[in-house]
N, C-alpha and C positions, 0 to 999 in steps of 0.2 A: 599938634594938633590933638586934642585930648580923644582918646577911645571911650565908644560907648559902652557901657554895660552887657549887650549883645556881642558888640565887637570883643570885650574880651573873652566871652564865651567862643567866639569862631577863632580866636589865636590859639586857645587851647586845645579846641578840637583838631584845627589844624598841626598843630606842633606833635600831639597824639598821633595823628595818621601818618605822619611824615615818619616819626619813629617806629611803625610798625611796617614799613614797607607800603602802605598803599597810595593807591593813585588818588587825587581828588580833584575837582574842579569847582569853584565858585562863579555861576552864571551870573553876568553883569547884568543887572535889573535897568535897562534903558527904556522900557516901552518896544522894545521889538522882539524881545524874547517872549515865552511862555508866561502868563502871569499867576504867580503862585509857585513856580518851581521853587523847590526847597534851595536853600543857602548851600549846601555843599552836597556834591555828588561825589561819591565813591566807588571804584570799582576796588574789590580786594581777594586775592584768590580766585580772580573769575567769578564774582559774585557784585551784583549792584546794590548798591546802599545809596540813601540818600536822608539828611539830616535838614530838617528844619529848625535854629537855634533862634533861641530867644532869651532875653536876660534872665539871671537867676529871681524866681519866682512869679515869671509872666508866662508860663509854661502852654497856659492855656488860651492865650492870646494869638488865637489862629485864625486867621479870614477865611472866608468862605473858599477862594481860589486856591489858597494853601490846603485845607483841606482836602479839596478836590483833586489836586497833583499827587497828594500824599495817598489817597485812596487808589487811584490810579495805577499808582506803583505797585501798592500792594496788589491788586486785581492782576498784574501782572508777573508776579511771583519775586517782586523787589523788595527789599526792606526799605521800609520809610518811617522814621518817627520824629516825633518834637522834641527836644530837648533844651534844657537850660543848664547844662553843666557837663563839662567831659567826662565824667565817673559814669554818666548815664551812657554815653557814646561807648566808654569802655565795656560795659555791662551786657548792653545789646550785641557788641563785635562777638564776645566772648561766649554768649548764648547762642549766639549764630553759628559762632564756629563748631560748639559743642553738637549744637543739631545735625551739621553737616558730617561730622565723625560718626555719629550714630546712623545716621543713613549709609553712610559708605561702607559703614562696617555689616549693617543689614544687607545691605546687597551682596556681600560677599560669602555670605552664609547660603 
């Protein structure tokens, strides 16, 4: 079976998450779950992240339900983004980790 362009992005993101020791889960969309839930839910070093993956160049193709879910995750202080390549995920995680280090350093002062 051929992989879709979005499927290729998901595969690369999963490979990256596995390589850094992150826990991740991909909810199955079968009508029984939350409509618009991001494609990949992640826990890394005790922090919750969610990534809605899109095919390269389709990053703005977000449904109202997807936007709602991303906004709700952010309101709960989670990290949630729409991405169309694994490099974006790497950057988001790097920036998040730098923020955590700064917070810990400032709290120790």
